[in-house]
C-alpha positions as a Markdown table, in Angstrom:
| # | Residue | x | y | z |
|---|---|---|---|---|
| 1 | Met | 11.3 | -12.5 | -20.6 |
| 2 | Pro | 9.9 | -13.0 | -17.1 |
| 3 | Leu | 6.4 | -11.5 | -16.5 |
| 4 | Ser | 5.8 | -12.9 | -13.1 |
| 5 | Pro | 6.2 | -11.3 | -9.7 |
| 6 | Gly | 9.6 | -11.8 | -8.2 |
| 7 | Pro | 11.6 | -10.7 | -5.2 |
| 8 | Ser | 13.5 | -8.1 | -7.2 |
| 9 | Leu | 10.5 | -5.9 | -8.0 |
| 10 | Arg | 10.7 | -2.5 | -6.4 |
| 11 | Pro | 7.7 | -0.2 | -6.2 |
| 12 | Thr | 8.1 | 3.5 | -7.1 |
| 13 | Gly | 5.3 | 6.0 | -6.2 |
| 14 | Phe | 3.2 | 3.5 | -4.4 |
| 15 | Ala | 0.5 | 4.7 | -1.9 |
| 16 | Thr | -2.5 | 2.9 | -0.6 |
| 17 | Met | -5.0 | 5.3 | -2.1 |
| 18 | Val | -7.4 | 4.5 | -4.8 |
| 19 | Gly | -6.3 | 6.0 | -8.1 |
| 20 | Thr | -2.6 | 6.1 | -7.2 |
| 21 | Arg | -0.5 | 5.2 | -10.2 |
| 22 | Phe | 2.9 | 3.5 | -9.4 |
| 23 | Arg | 5.5 | 1.4 | -11.1 |
| 24 | Phe | 7.4 | -1.8 | -10.3 |
| 25 | Thr | 11.0 | -1.7 | -11.5 |
| 26 | Thr | 13.4 | -4.6 | -11.7 |
| 27 | Pro | 17.0 | -3.3 | -11.4 |
| 28 | Asp | 18.5 | -6.7 | -12.2 |
| 29 | Ser | 16.5 | -7.4 | -15.3 |
| 30 | Ser | 15.7 | -6.1 | -18.8 |
| 31 | Ile | 12.1 | -5.5 | -17.6 |
| 32 | Asp | 12.3 | -1.9 | -16.5 |
| 33 | Glu | 8.7 | -0.9 | -15.8 |
| 34 | Ile | 5.4 | -2.5 | -14.8 |
| 35 | Ile | 2.7 | 0.1 | -14.6 |
| 36 | Cys | 0.1 | -0.2 | -11.9 |
| 37 | Gln | -2.9 | 1.6 | -10.5 |
| 38 | Val | -4.6 | 1.1 | -7.2 |
| 39 | Leu | -8.2 | 0.1 | -7.6 |
| 40 | Val | -9.2 | -0.9 | -4.1 |
| 41 | Ala | -7.5 | 0.0 | -0.8 |
| 42 | His | -9.1 | -1.0 | 2.5 |
| 43 | Pro | -6.6 | -1.0 | 5.3 |
| 44 | Arg | -5.9 | -4.4 | 6.8 |
| 45 | Glu | -8.5 | -6.0 | 4.5 |
| 46 | Gln | -7.9 | -5.6 | 0.7 |
| 47 | Leu | -5.5 | -4.1 | -1.8 |
| 48 | Thr | -6.3 | -4.4 | -5.5 |
| 49 | Tyr | -4.2 | -3.0 | -8.4 |
| 50 | Thr | -3.8 | -3.3 | -12.1 |
| 51 | Trp | -0.6 | -4.8 | -13.5 |
| 52 | Thr | 0.4 | -3.7 | -17.0 |
| 53 | Tyr | 3.6 | -4.5 | -18.8 |
| 54 | Pro | 3.3 | -2.5 | -22.1 |
| 55 | Arg | 6.8 | -3.5 | -23.4 |
| 56 | Ala | 6.1 | -7.2 | -23.5 |
| 57 | Asp | 6.0 | -8.9 | -26.9 |
| 58 | Tyr | 2.3 | -9.6 | -26.0 |
| 59 | Pro | 1.3 | -6.7 | -23.7 |
| 60 | Thr | -0.2 | -7.8 | -20.4 |
| 61 | His | -3.0 | -6.3 | -18.4 |
| 62 | Trp | -3.8 | -8.1 | -15.2 |
| 63 | Thr | -5.4 | -7.4 | -11.9 |
| 64 | Val | -3.8 | -8.4 | -8.6 |
| 65 | Asp | -5.9 | -8.6 | -5.5 |
| 66 | Trp | -4.7 | -9.2 | -1.9 |
| 67 | Thr | -7.5 | -9.9 | 0.6 |
| 68 | Leu | -7.1 | -10.6 | 4.3 |
| 69 | Arg | -9.8 | -12.3 | 6.4 |
| 70 | Pro | -9.8 | -13.3 | 10.0 |
| 71 | Gln | -9.7 | -17.1 | 10.4 |
| 72 | Gly | -9.7 | -18.7 | 13.8 |
| 73 | Arg | -6.8 | -17.1 | 15.8 |
| 74 | Gly | -5.0 | -16.0 | 12.6 |
| 75 | Thr | -5.5 | -14.4 | 9.3 |
| 76 | Arg | -6.1 | -16.0 | 5.8 |
| 77 | Leu | -4.5 | -14.3 | 2.8 |
| 78 | Leu | -6.3 | -14.8 | -0.6 |
| 79 | Leu | -4.1 | -13.7 | -3.5 |
| 80 | Thr | -5.6 | -13.6 | -7.0 |
| 81 | Gln | -4.2 | -12.4 | -10.3 |
| 82 | Thr | -6.8 | -12.2 | -13.1 |
| 83 | Gly | -7.0 | -11.1 | -16.7 |
| 84 | Phe | -5.4 | -14.1 | -18.4 |
| 85 | Asp | -7.0 | -15.5 | -21.6 |
| 86 | Ile | -6.5 | -19.2 | -21.0 |
| 87 | Glu | -7.8 | -20.0 | -24.5 |
| 88 | Asp | -4.6 | -18.3 | -25.8 |
| 89 | Arg | -1.6 | -20.6 | -25.4 |
| 90 | Arg | 0.9 | -17.8 | -24.6 |
| 91 | Gln | -1.5 | -16.3 | -21.9 |
| 92 | Arg | -2.0 | -19.8 | -20.4 |
| 93 | Met | 1.8 | -20.3 | -20.2 |
| 94 | Ala | 2.2 | -16.8 | -18.7 |
| 95 | Arg | -0.5 | -17.6 | -16.1 |
| 96 | Asn | 1.2 | -20.9 | -15.2 |
| 97 | Ala | 4.6 | -19.1 | -14.8 |
| 98 | Val | 3.0 | -16.3 | -12.7 |
| 99 | Glu | 1.4 | -18.9 | -10.4 |
| 100 | Arg | 4.7 | -20.7 | -9.9 |
| 101 | Ser | 6.5 | -17.5 | -9.2 |
| 102 | Trp | 3.9 | -16.4 | -6.6 |
| 103 | Lys | 4.1 | -19.8 | -4.9 |
| 104 | Arg | 7.9 | -20.3 | -5.1 |
| 105 | Leu | 9.3 | -16.8 | -4.7 |
| 106 | Val | 6.9 | -14.3 | -3.3 |
| 107 | Leu | 4.7 | -16.1 | -0.8 |
| 108 | Pro | 7.5 | -17.9 | 1.0 |
| 109 | Arg | 9.3 | -14.6 | 1.5 |
| 110 | Leu | 6.1 | -12.9 | 2.7 |
| 111 | Gly | 5.8 | -15.7 | 5.3 |
| 112 | Ala | 9.4 | -15.2 | 6.5 |
| 113 | Val | 8.8 | -11.4 | 6.9 |
| 114 | Ile | 5.5 | -11.9 | 8.7 |
| 115 | His | 7.0 | -14.3 | 11.2 |
| 116 | His | 9.8 | -12.0 | 12.2 |
């Protein structure tokens, strides 16, 4: 059961307004809904939302934060996903899987989109 972000996630009901509730769905997976809520929305600076997968064997409740900062002649992206209990073996494994997924699947695709 993958709990990590992946290229097949599709947002439904997303808007960059604090309080907006939306879902990620994965059409090609048994995971059919990840429930989210926008916590912070500052255009061109920061987007923070909750990430809850209630149907997991061990329900998840994480927070994902995307922060953009000017750096030199470009922009730095800081991406954090918090809420893992690393004292719990399953949560530590989930955290490691999520980190690998962001690095291998999501961020490279983001870079390709930005540079086109």
